[in-house]
Kinemage of the C-alpha trace (Angstrom):
@kinemage 1
@onewidth
@group {chain A} dominant
@subgroup {mainchain}
@vectorlist {calphas} color= white
{ca unk a 1} P -129.303 -83.277 120.578
{ca unk a 2} L -129.680 -81.248 123.890
{ca unk a 3} L -130.807 -83.557 126.625
{ca unk a 4} L -133.228 -81.782 129.012
{ca unk a 5} L -135.059 -84.926 129.772
{ca unk a 6} L -133.212 -86.407 132.784
{ca unk a 7} L -131.500 -85.186 135.921
{ca unk a 8} L -128.047 -86.278 134.919
{ca unk a 9} L -125.917 -83.139 135.814
{ca unk a 10} L -122.395 -84.407 134.770
{ca unk a 11} L -123.631 -85.054 131.274
{ca unk a 12} L -124.474 -81.498 130.957
{ca unk a 13} L -121.055 -80.316 132.095
{ca unk a 14} L -121.568 -79.821 135.890
{ca unk a 15} L -118.171 -79.998 137.396
{ca unk a 16} L -117.614 -82.911 139.736
{ca unk a 17} L -116.564 -82.080 143.328
{ca unk a 18} L -112.722 -82.521 143.096
{ca unk a 19} L -112.371 -83.689 146.736
{ca unk a 20} L -114.690 -86.667 146.026
{ca unk a 21} L -112.818 -87.672 143.004
{ca unk a 22} L -109.416 -87.353 144.686
{ca unk a 23} L -110.482 -89.533 147.653
{ca unk a 24} L -111.934 -92.158 145.346
{ca unk a 25} L -108.737 -92.330 143.222
{ca unk a 26} L -106.670 -92.911 146.216
{ca unk a 27} L -108.967 -95.466 147.766
{ca unk a 28} L -109.125 -97.471 144.571
{ca unk a 29} L -105.337 -97.591 144.336
{ca unk a 30} L -104.457 -97.883 148.026
{ca unk a 31} L -100.748 -98.014 147.459
{ca unk a 32} L -100.773 -94.275 146.281
{ca unk a 33} L -101.411 -92.873 149.700
{ca unk a 34} L -97.907 -93.644 150.945
{ca unk a 35} L -96.106 -92.642 147.779
{ca unk a 36} L -94.099 -89.278 148.166
{ca unk a 37} L -95.600 -88.011 144.818
{ca unk a 38} L -99.184 -88.278 146.352
{ca unk a 39} L -98.398 -85.362 148.541
{ca unk a 40} L -97.576 -83.245 145.609
{ca unk a 41} L -100.815 -84.091 143.782
{ca unk a 42} L -103.535 -84.489 146.448
{ca unk a 43} L -104.366 -82.247 149.380
{ca unk a 44} L -103.461 -83.644 152.812
{ca unk a 45} L -107.174 -83.982 153.856
{ca unk a 46} L -108.100 -86.006 150.883
{ca unk a 47} L -105.086 -88.357 151.685
{ca unk a 48} L -106.261 -88.581 155.355
{ca unk a 49} L -109.802 -89.343 154.304
{ca unk a 50} L -108.702 -91.944 151.882
{ca unk a 51} L -106.511 -93.584 154.607
{ca unk a 52} L -109.508 -93.575 156.894
{ca unk a 53} L -111.644 -95.485 154.469
{ca unk a 54} L -108.986 -97.872 153.326
{ca unk a 55} L -108.332 -98.803 157.030
{ca unk a 56} L -112.172 -99.444 157.432
{ca unk a 57} L -113.067 -101.327 154.328
{ca unk a 58} L -112.109 -104.989 154.552
{ca unk a 59} L -110.962 -106.073 151.171
{ca unk a 60} L -111.082 -102.684 149.459
{ca unk a 61} L -113.772 -101.248 147.104
{ca unk a 62} L -113.886 -104.470 145.070
{ca unk a 63} L -115.055 -106.736 147.865
{ca unk a 64} L -118.511 -107.378 149.341
{ca unk a 65} L -119.201 -105.233 152.381
{ca unk a 66} L -121.816 -105.312 155.167
{ca unk a 67} L -125.378 -105.584 153.933
{ca unk a 68} L -126.297 -102.385 155.751
{ca unk a 69} L -123.334 -100.622 154.364
{ca unk a 70} L -119.848 -99.650 155.624
{ca unk a 71} L -120.069 -98.939 159.336
{ca unk a 72} L -117.896 -95.785 159.297
{ca unk a 73} L -119.975 -94.334 156.480
{ca unk a 74} L -123.317 -94.990 158.279
{ca unk a 75} L -121.796 -93.215 161.292
{ca unk a 76} L -121.009 -90.172 158.887
{ca unk a 77} L -124.545 -90.168 157.780
{ca unk a 78} L -125.946 -90.360 161.277
{ca unk a 79} L -123.828 -87.314 162.420
{ca unk a 80} L -125.042 -85.384 159.251
{ca unk a 81} L -128.643 -86.025 160.111
{ca unk a 82} L -128.016 -85.067 163.772
{ca unk a 83} L -126.529 -81.758 162.557
{ca unk a 84} L -129.328 -81.153 160.143
{ca unk a 85} L -132.285 -82.066 162.345
{ca unk a 86} L -131.002 -81.553 165.799
{ca unk a 87} L -132.192 -84.979 166.704
{ca unk a 88} L -130.375 -88.295 167.304
{ca unk a 89} L -129.855 -90.761 164.541
{ca unk a 90} L -128.771 -94.340 165.028
{ca unk a 91} L -126.313 -95.824 162.486
{ca unk a 92} L -128.073 -99.139 163.021
{ca unk a 93} L -131.122 -97.678 161.460
{ca unk a 94} L -129.454 -96.446 158.388
{ca unk a 95} L -128.892 -98.448 155.214
{ca unk a 96} L -126.529 -97.633 152.251
{ca unk a 97} L -128.354 -98.304 149.065
{ca unk a 98} L -128.238 -98.360 145.322
{ca unk a 99} L -131.798 -96.994 145.161
{ca unk a 100} L -135.282 -97.039 146.758
{ca unk a 101} L -137.038 -99.867 144.716
{ca unk a 102} L -136.459 -102.480 147.294
{ca unk a 103} L -138.524 -100.517 149.816
{ca unk a 104} L -141.629 -100.267 147.632
{ca unk a 105} L -141.260 -103.880 146.620
{ca unk a 106} L -141.019 -105.061 150.328
{ca unk a 107} L -144.345 -103.287 151.064
{ca unk a 108} L -146.481 -105.132 148.460
{ca unk a 109} L -147.974 -108.578 148.936
{ca unk a 110} L -150.507 -108.567 146.037
{ca unk a 111} L -152.780 -106.241 143.952
{ca unk a 112} L -154.788 -105.326 147.071
{ca unk a 113} L -151.805 -103.526 148.506
{ca unk a 114} L -151.696 -99.802 147.444
{ca unk a 115} L -149.031 -97.035 147.732
{ca unk a 116} L -150.064 -93.402 147.609
{ca unk a 117} L -147.941 -91.391 145.188
{ca unk a 118} L -148.189 -87.753 143.951
{ca unk a 119} L -149.556 -86.995 140.565
{ca unk a 120} L -147.473 -85.806 138.781
{ca unk a 121} L -144.916 -88.160 140.082
{ca unk a 122} L -141.378 -89.488 139.378
{ca unk a 123} L -142.169 -92.735 137.346
{ca unk a 124} L -139.879 -94.854 139.584
{ca unk a 125} L -142.760 -95.303 141.944
{ca unk a 126} L -145.376 -96.347 139.500
{ca unk a 127} L -142.888 -98.677 137.792
{ca unk a 128} L -141.821 -100.261 141.075
{ca unk a 129} L -145.413 -100.714 142.192
{ca unk a 130} L -146.411 -102.209 138.865
{ca unk a 131} L -143.429 -104.604 138.804
{ca unk a 132} L -144.267 -105.825 142.271
{ca unk a 133} L -147.899 -106.361 141.502
{ca unk a 134} L -149.352 -103.587 143.684
{ca unk a 135} L -151.709 -100.771 143.090
{ca unk a 136} L -150.739 -97.026 142.709
{ca unk a 137} L -153.192 -94.672 144.192
{ca unk a 138} L -152.522 -91.093 142.992
{ca unk a 139} L -153.129 -87.943 144.899
{ca unk a 140} L -153.122 -84.752 142.833
{ca unk a 141} L -150.916 -81.879 143.533
{ca unk a 142} L -152.522 -78.498 143.239
{ca unk a 143} L -150.986 -76.747 140.241
{ca unk a 144} L -152.874 -73.580 140.853
{ca unk a 145} L -151.379 -73.370 144.426
{ca unk a 146} L -147.661 -73.826 143.409
{ca unk a 147} L -148.197 -77.617 143.254
{ca unk a 148} L -149.102 -77.705 146.923
{ca unk a 149} L -150.238 -80.766 148.766
{ca unk a 150} L -153.782 -80.549 150.165
{ca unk a 151} L -154.514 -83.136 153.013
{ca unk a 152} L -158.198 -83.203 151.717
{ca unk a 153} L -156.875 -84.549 148.445
{ca unk a 154} L -155.137 -87.301 150.522
{ca unk a 155} L -158.301 -88.134 152.219
{ca unk a 156} L -160.091 -88.470 148.980
{ca unk a 157} L -157.480 -90.784 147.511
{ca unk a 158} L -157.279 -92.951 150.694
{ca unk a 159} L -161.163 -93.308 150.882
{ca unk a 160} L -161.485 -94.201 147.105
{ca unk a 161} L -158.867 -96.831 147.596
{ca unk a 162} L -160.256 -98.352 150.741
{ca unk a 163} L -163.788 -98.325 149.124
{ca unk a 164} L -162.316 -100.402 146.284
{ca unk a 165} L -161.009 -102.923 148.756
{ca unk a 166} L -157.359 -101.838 148.802
{ca unk a 167} L -155.015 -101.710 151.842
{ca unk a 168} L -153.045 -98.478 151.706
{ca unk a 169} L -149.576 -99.472 152.947
{ca unk a 170} L -147.539 -96.329 152.504
{ca unk a 171} L -147.430 -92.800 151.099
{ca unk a 172} L -144.688 -91.588 148.981
{ca unk a 173} L -143.716 -87.865 149.257
{ca unk a 174} L -141.159 -86.167 147.004
{ca unk a 175} L -139.700 -82.960 148.646
{ca unk a 176} L -138.576 -80.985 146.862
{ca unk a 177} L -140.754 -82.216 144.087
{ca unk a 178} L -140.053 -84.030 140.920
{ca unk a 179} L -141.173 -83.098 138.369
{ca unk a 180} L -143.039 -80.149 139.955
{ca unk a 181} L -140.228 -78.401 141.817
{ca unk a 182} L -142.094 -77.368 144.952
{ca unk a 183} L -140.776 -77.219 148.443
{ca unk a 184} L -143.127 -78.259 151.239
{ca unk a 185} L -143.520 -75.917 154.143
{ca unk a 186} L -142.981 -77.090 157.668
{ca unk a 187} L -146.717 -76.616 158.336
{ca unk a 188} L -147.676 -78.745 155.359
{ca unk a 189} L -145.336 -81.486 156.514
{ca unk a 190} L -146.886 -81.470 160.024
{ca unk a 191} L -150.333 -81.905 158.212
{ca unk a 192} L -149.114 -84.846 156.343
{ca unk a 193} L -147.698 -86.469 159.544
{ca unk a 194} L -150.965 -85.989 161.406
{ca unk a 195} L -152.859 -87.507 158.508
{ca unk a 196} L -150.679 -90.573 158.341
{ca unk a 197} L -150.902 -91.048 162.054
{ca unk a 198} L -154.655 -90.897 161.967
{ca unk a 199} L -154.793 -93.303 158.991
{ca unk a 200} L -151.906 -95.539 160.095
{ca unk a 201} L -149.844 -94.992 156.987
{ca unk a 202} L -146.022 -95.289 156.524
{ca unk a 203} L -144.417 -92.339 154.982
{ca unk a 204} L -141.649 -92.745 152.284
{ca unk a 205} L -139.900 -89.344 152.155
{ca unk a 206} L -137.952 -89.004 148.994
{ca unk a 207} L -135.635 -86.117 149.888
{ca unk a 208} L -133.004 -86.543 147.370
{ca unk a 209} L -133.215 -82.871 146.215
{ca unk a 210} L -132.789 -81.302 149.657
{ca unk a 211} L -129.700 -79.347 148.614
{ca unk a 212} L -131.525 -77.972 145.588
{ca unk a 213} L -133.671 -75.064 147.013
{ca unk a 214} L -133.580 -71.732 145.080
{ca unk a 215} L -136.770 -69.748 145.839
{ca unk a 216} L -136.398 -66.820 148.180
{ca unk a 217} L -137.956 -67.574 151.628
{ca unk a 218} L -138.060 -71.147 150.922
{ca unk a 219} L -136.190 -73.757 153.108
{ca unk a 220} L -135.942 -77.593 153.224
{ca unk a 221} L -137.463 -79.277 156.201
{ca unk a 222} L -136.877 -83.057 156.574
{ca unk a 223} L -139.793 -85.166 157.666
{ca unk a 224} L -137.525 -86.616 160.332
{ca unk a 225} L -136.981 -83.276 161.882
{ca unk a 226} L -140.653 -82.177 161.692
{ca unk a 227} L -141.809 -85.469 163.171
{ca unk a 228} L -139.371 -85.348 166.019
{ca unk a 229} L -140.285 -81.694 166.639
{ca unk a 230} L -143.906 -82.729 167.012
{ca unk a 231} L -143.052 -84.710 170.201
{ca unk a 232} L -143.618 -88.172 171.592
{ca unk a 233} L -147.327 -88.285 170.619
{ca unk a 234} L -146.098 -88.997 167.031
{ca unk a 235} L -143.393 -91.666 167.990
{ca unk a 236} L -145.761 -94.253 166.359
{ca unk a 237} L -145.625 -92.676 162.913
{ca unk a 238} L -143.532 -94.834 160.796
{ca unk a 239} L -141.077 -93.098 158.314
{ca unk a 240} L -138.439 -94.099 155.793
{ca unk a 241} L -136.570 -91.305 154.296
{ca unk a 242} L -134.097 -91.270 151.333
{ca unk a 243} L -131.150 -89.267 150.130
{ca unk a 244} L -128.810 -89.664 147.173
{ca unk a 245} L -125.446 -88.574 145.741
{ca unk a 246} L -127.076 -88.309 142.269
{ca unk a 247} L -128.584 -84.768 142.864
{ca unk a 248} L -127.860 -81.647 144.896
{ca unk a 249} L -124.464 -80.233 143.886
{ca unk a 250} L -122.828 -83.682 143.879
{ca unk a 251} L -124.559 -84.864 140.783
{ca unk a 252} L -122.743 -88.237 140.692
{ca unk a 253} L -125.674 -90.228 139.250
{ca unk a 254} L -123.464 -93.158 138.030
{ca unk a 255} L -122.095 -93.867 141.414
{ca unk a 256} L -125.413 -95.062 142.560
{ca unk a 257} L -124.960 -93.789 146.049
{ca unk a 258} L -127.715 -93.412 148.521
{ca unk a 259} L -129.042 -94.054 152.023
{ca unk a 260} L -132.326 -94.639 153.760
{ca unk a 261} L -133.111 -94.219 157.438
{ca unk a 262} L -135.835 -96.277 159.203
{ca unk a 263} L -137.556 -94.162 161.836
{ca unk a 264} L -140.181 -95.592 164.355
{ca unk a 265} L -140.162 -98.844 162.529
{ca unk a 266} L -141.175 -101.993 164.491
{ca unk a 267} L -138.214 -104.076 165.599
{ca unk a 268} L -139.609 -107.202 163.976
{ca unk a 269} L -140.222 -105.430 160.770
{ca unk a 270} L -136.618 -104.053 160.881
{ca unk a 271} L -135.333 -107.632 161.272
{ca unk a 272} L -137.325 -108.654 158.165
{ca unk a 273} L -136.041 -105.599 156.176
{ca unk a 274} L -132.464 -106.542 157.187
{ca unk a 275} L -132.985 -110.008 155.833
{ca unk a 276} L -134.259 -108.552 152.483
{ca unk a 277} L -131.213 -106.225 152.258
{ca unk a 278} L -128.937 -109.275 152.908
{ca unk a 279} L -130.366 -111.070 149.917
{ca unk a 280} L -128.848 -108.244 147.758
{ca unk a 281} L -125.460 -108.711 149.554
{ca unk a 282} L -124.421 -105.016 149.642
{ca unk a 283} L -124.738 -101.854 147.700
{ca unk a 284} L -121.600 -100.739 145.614
{ca unk a 285} L -118.690 -99.609 147.831
{ca unk a 286} L -117.633 -96.461 145.757
{ca unk a 287} L -121.327 -95.248 145.968
{ca unk a 288} L -121.217 -95.776 149.745
{ca unk a 289} L -117.961 -93.709 150.039
{ca unk a 290} L -119.623 -90.978 147.958
{ca unk a 291} L -122.442 -90.908 150.484
{ca unk a 292} L -119.786 -90.595 153.235
{ca unk a 293} L -118.098 -87.539 151.518
{ca unk a 294} L -121.585 -85.981 150.723
{ca unk a 295} L -122.596 -86.134 154.390
{ca unk a 296} L -119.034 -85.386 155.789
{ca unk a 297} L -117.554 -82.834 153.395
{ca unk a 298} L -114.356 -80.754 154.021
{ca unk a 299} L -114.859 -78.252 156.889
{ca unk a 300} L -113.474 -74.653 157.213
{ca unk a 301} L -109.757 -74.950 157.926
{ca unk a 302} L -109.271 -78.102 155.864
{ca unk a 303} L -106.967 -77.831 152.851
{ca unk a 304} L -109.783 -78.728 150.394
{ca unk a 305} L -112.471 -76.536 152.018
{ca unk a 306} L -112.028 -73.454 149.952
{ca unk a 307} L -112.194 -75.251 146.579
{ca unk a 308} L -115.022 -77.409 147.866
{ca unk a 309} L -117.046 -74.398 148.901
{ca unk a 310} L -116.232 -72.634 145.712
{ca unk a 311} L -117.680 -75.597 143.677
{ca unk a 312} L -120.721 -76.132 145.900
{ca unk a 313} L -121.778 -72.430 145.957
{ca unk a 314} L -121.022 -71.834 142.337
{ca unk a 315} L -123.108 -74.820 141.210
{ca unk a 316} L -126.069 -74.028 143.287
{ca unk a 317} L -126.029 -70.362 142.324
{ca unk a 318} L -125.815 -71.253 138.631
{ca unk a 319} L -128.737 -73.663 138.883
{ca unk a 320} L -130.846 -70.964 140.510
{ca unk a 321} L -129.994 -68.483 137.679
{ca unk a 322} L -130.888 -71.166 135.076
{ca unk a 323} L -134.186 -71.969 136.838
{ca unk a 324} L -135.250 -68.297 137.012
{ca unk a 325} L -134.392 -67.801 133.345
{ca unk a 326} L -136.110 -70.866 132.079
{ca unk a 327} L -139.359 -70.306 134.024
{ca unk a 328} L -139.557 -66.716 132.846
{ca unk a 329} L -139.068 -67.763 129.205
{ca unk a 330} L -141.707 -70.454 129.424
{ca unk a 331} L -144.246 -68.039 130.934
{ca unk a 332} L -143.712 -65.737 128.008
{ca unk a 333} L -144.801 -68.334 125.469
{ca unk a 334} L -148.340 -68.275 124.040
{ca unk a 335} L -150.763 -70.537 126.003
{ca unk a 336} L -148.012 -71.601 128.515
{ca unk a 337} L -147.908 -71.201 132.335
{ca unk a 338} L -145.117 -72.336 134.515
{ca unk a 339} L -144.884 -72.312 138.241
{ca unk a 340} L -141.711 -71.169 139.930
{ca unk a 341} L -139.064 -73.824 140.282
{ca unk a 342} L -138.621 -73.553 144.102
{ca unk a 343} L -136.287 -76.448 144.164
{ca unk a 344} L -135.046 -79.748 142.574
{ca unk a 345} L -133.829 -79.639 138.933
{ca unk a 346} L -136.816 -79.288 136.799
{ca unk a 347} L -139.564 -77.050 135.230
{ca unk a 348} L -143.036 -78.357 134.562
{ca unk a 349} L -144.737 -75.903 132.162
{ca unk a 350} L -148.523 -76.313 131.475
{ca unk a 351} L -149.061 -76.074 127.723
{ca unk a 352} L -152.409 -75.282 125.948
{ca unk a 353} L -152.473 -77.427 122.784
{ca unk a 354} L -154.634 -76.398 119.918
{ca unk a 355} L -157.547 -78.529 118.967
{ca unk a 356} L -156.082 -79.379 115.594
{ca unk a 357} L -152.802 -80.557 117.286
{ca unk a 358} L -154.775 -82.807 119.508
{ca unk a 359} L -156.451 -84.325 116.524
{ca unk a 360} L -153.100 -84.732 114.715
{ca unk a 361} L -151.782 -86.561 117.832
{ca unk a 362} L -154.752 -88.923 117.919
{ca unk a 363} L -154.183 -89.795 114.250
{ca unk a 364} L -150.700 -91.050 114.940
{ca unk a 365} L -151.709 -92.700 118.260
{ca unk a 366} L -149.908 -90.357 120.696
{ca unk a 367} L -150.800 -88.170 123.659
{ca unk a 368} L -150.961 -84.438 122.690
{ca unk a 369} L -148.050 -83.535 124.875
{ca unk a 370} L -145.939 -86.361 123.647
{ca unk a 371} L -146.872 -85.190 120.054
{ca unk a 372} L -145.638 -81.740 121.032
{ca unk a 373} L -142.391 -83.033 122.568
{ca unk a 374} L -141.634 -85.225 119.594
{ca unk a 375} L -142.129 -82.232 117.312
{ca unk a 376} L -139.819 -80.149 119.505
{ca unk a 377} L -137.146 -82.905 119.232
{ca unk a 378} L -137.428 -83.039 115.376
{ca unk a 379} L -137.352 -79.314 115.088
{ca unk a 380} L -134.831 -78.330 117.677
{ca unk a 381} L -132.947 -81.301 119.035
{ca unk a 382} L -134.245 -80.535 122.448
{ca unk a 383} L -135.277 -83.506 124.472
{ca unk a 384} L -138.011 -83.021 127.132
{ca unk a 385} L -140.390 -85.392 128.741
{ca unk a 386} L -144.190 -85.163 128.122
{ca unk a 387} L -146.319 -84.653 131.248
{ca unk a 388} L -148.421 -87.784 130.321
{ca unk a 389} L -145.369 -89.726 131.395
{ca unk a 390} L -145.788 -88.447 135.081
{ca unk a 391} L -149.513 -88.363 135.354
{ca unk a 392} L -151.578 -85.128 135.135
{ca unk a 393} L -155.219 -83.968 135.526
{ca unk a 394} L -157.344 -85.012 132.631
{ca unk a 395} L -157.498 -82.407 129.820
{ca unk a 396} L -154.171 -80.760 131.004
{ca unk a 397} L -150.845 -81.051 129.185
{ca unk a 398} L -147.364 -80.518 130.393
{ca unk a 399} L -143.646 -81.211 129.673
{ca unk a 400} L -140.760 -81.485 132.108
{ca unk a 401} L -137.498 -79.849 131.268
{ca unk a 402} L -134.435 -79.971 133.544
{ca unk a 403} L -132.739 -76.771 134.372
{ca unk a 404} L -129.377 -78.432 133.774
{ca unk a 405} L -128.193 -77.173 130.306
{ca unk a 406} L -124.896 -75.424 130.803
{ca unk a 407} L -125.317 -71.767 131.601
{ca unk a 408} L -123.718 -70.679 128.355
{ca unk a 409} L -126.182 -72.844 126.509
{ca unk a 410} L -129.471 -71.789 128.192
{ca unk a 411} L -129.953 -68.915 125.923
{ca unk a 412} L -129.858 -71.166 122.820
{ca unk a 413} L -132.289 -73.650 124.384
{ca unk a 414} L -134.668 -70.717 124.976
{ca unk a 415} L -134.264 -69.274 121.619
{ca unk a 416} L -134.950 -72.650 119.955
{ca unk a 417} L -137.938 -73.342 122.155
{ca unk a 418} L -139.442 -69.902 121.307
{ca unk a 419} L -139.125 -70.382 117.731
{ca unk a 420} L -140.401 -73.862 117.659
{ca unk a 421} L -143.420 -73.054 119.986
{ca unk a 422} L -144.503 -70.070 117.816
{ca unk a 423} L -144.322 -72.159 114.675
{ca unk a 424} L -146.181 -75.161 116.291
{ca unk a 425} L -149.019 -72.826 117.407
{ca unk a 426} L -149.252 -71.201 114.053
{ca unk a 427} L -149.321 -74.568 112.293
{ca unk a 428} L -152.200 -75.891 114.271
{ca unk a 429} L -154.455 -72.833 114.842
């Protein structure tokens, strides 16, 4: 089986960043840092960072920590955002987390509360909204315009929701996109912010793929930076942004490390949010430390920098090559079109499924793209996700594939996919 269904880089042989693992090893066994043998095994900056964390974590990695997260790590995150955005960040507005579900749940009171989410969308949002009894209101991304986000479509979605008696509480934006792989332009983000100001809608900016940008001429812009650049007139636009150690070139999904920043949130609301976070006690400490190292990596002149930069640049360059190769291959298949993967870790090809295959899918109670994906799994061992799991325009069919198969296995994935697709199309003509 070749798992192309989930953004889980280390399973597909992405190399973990050595500096991260070295520091965690030392922090988990604090007595090692003062052993003479440690200096023979670990670089001095890894030992120094481990000592810093050990000195600032009461009780070590196995103890409960502060509900907002370890203070020194929140300070590292704040400095990272200040460098990235050229605007101040307050560690007290930063929470270290195991994920984003709590935020969605805290916004929903009953089924009349609605959250805007992109279609196609990462199912975390639809699942979290459903679990908490709210209503998902989808806004469709424009496939013919590189999965762009049209504010007119947002206006349509909001009007329909309000006409149905729903209160639109927030808008989720995934940038770069999952499963669609698009990178929003600075202008597009400005348009979204203006719209949310006019409609009094909180922005949930899912920015976990911010390091994964491959397309020439494309650049990641954070919602925080664009919002602050727009000036004081937009200081009333509420924003919560997210980042994670699971993606980028870090890829440590199992560490469950992440953070969120609350921007322009009312003080009373922040107090209530802090109470909610306190109910969960704290996020896991190792994940917090991974966030610290992700946002405060080795710098030029540090003993670990050369190896860190080699791993970082090598991983991102390889991901770009794999994205280009897979998109090209999909576009050469009969009846398939695939937009460029500008960022993130996925391709999302549009597949034309023959009428006979659509009928065969109905007979077994499956969506046509799910039928296609199951046939692919049976024939090739390749696991991809049907587009119907993400939402799509009626009458269109897709599948999501990661770009994560090891570079030396991509040609095999392409070869198997090409043979399967040709056989499938011939069978159901």
